[in-house]
N, C-alpha and C positions, 0 to 999 in steps of 0.2 A: 456694559454687560452683554447687550445684544450683539455688539461687534465681536466680542470674544467668542460667543456661542457660534456666530456665523463663521468666524475664522476656523474654529475647531471642526465644525461640520464640513466645511470645504476641504480641510486638510485630511479628515478621516474618510470621507466618502470614497475617494479613489482607492484607499487601502482596503475598505470593505469590499468594493467591487473586485479588486485584485484577488483577495482571499476567496471570494465567492466563485470566481472563474476557476481557480485551482480546484476547489471542491466539486465543481460540476464534473470535472474529469475524474477525480478520485471516487466520487459517489457512484460512478458507472461500474466500479469494481464490485459493488454490492451484489450478492447472490451466491449461488453454488456453482463452482467451476470444476469440471472433470478433466484430468490430464488425458490426452489422446492415447487410446490403447491400454489404459490402466484403470484399476479400481482405486485411484488416488485422486483426492479432491482438495480444493481450497475453498473455504466458505468465508464470505465477508458479510457482516451485518452492521448497519448504521445504528449505533447505540445512543448517539446524541448528535447535535449539530457539531460539525467539524471533528467527528470521531467515528472511525470504523474499527471493529474488532473482528479478528479472523482466526481461523484454525486450519492447519494442514493435517490431513489424516488419510489413512488408507483402509480398505476393507479386505479382510483375509478371505479365504475360500469359504468359510462358514458365515461370512457377512458380518463378522465382528470388527468393530472399529479399533484401529490402533492410532493413537495421537502421535503426530510427527512434530508439530510446532504450534506455538501460540503467536498470534500476530496482532498488531494494531497500527493504525495510522491516526495521528492526532496533531492538532495545533499545540505548540509548546509555549508556555508563558514566557520563556526566555527568547522566543522568536522562532519563526519558521514552522514548517510542517515536518513531522518525523514519522518514520516507519520503524517499528520495533519488532524484532523476532526473538523468540525464546525457544530454543531447541533442547529437549531433554538430554541430559548428560553431556552438554557442551557449555563452554564459557562459564564454568563454575555455577551453573544455574541462573546466570544473569541474562537479561535481555540485551541485545545489541541494537543500537540506534543507527539509523541511516537518514540523513537529511534530504529533503526534496531539493534536488539540484536543477531540475528543469521539467517543464511540462508544456503540453499544448492540448488540443481537443482530443487527441488520440494516444498520447504518451505521458507517462509519469515516470521519472527517473529519480531513484534514491541512491545516495552514495555515502560511504564511510571509508575513506582512503587509509585509515589507520587499522582497519580490520584485516585479518589474513585472507579469509574467503567466506563469503563474497565481499567485494568492495562496491559493487554496483548491482542494483536490481532495477530492471527496466520493464515496466508493464506497457505493452503496446496493444491497444484495443483495435480490433478489426471488425467493425460493425457492432451490432448489439449482442452477438452470440459467440464471438471468437476473440481469444486473447492469446498473445504470445508473450512469454516471460523470458527475458534474457538475464542470466545470472552470471556475473563475471568478476574476475580480478586479473587485470593485465591481460595476458594472452590466454589464461585458463578460463573455462566457463562452459556453460551449456544453455540450451534453449528448450523451453517446454511450451507445447501448444495445448491450449485448453478450450473447451466448449462450455458455454453456460447451459446448465441443465435445470436450473431453478432460480427464480427471482427476477 
């Protein structure tokens, strides 16, 4: 019995460390980020271990909030880490999933090659207060620069 426990422990520890390293980078997204030159924001909140929930929104001239998208990043029981986006009036109201395809200390990349646009969402952390988001599908795409304003 002790040998089986030791085997399981030695087998699972590297996987726990691997997941923890992924989440150290993903957790750095937590906070309120403002798109450069706009009253548009992306807010991420850690709601439990291995789960962030987020929202994209803008403020109009009166300071009223307009919801643009609901976001989440979470571990999936079927395996892997997934980014989900739900944009009002798109995709029949369904969330679109993107799997974590690569990461390091400054980058997390999520992909869904079967989606029309985007197919790739790349968060690139530049220090503690700056973030560049690359959104693309093949040759099409755009880049958004953000600054952390809270969190």
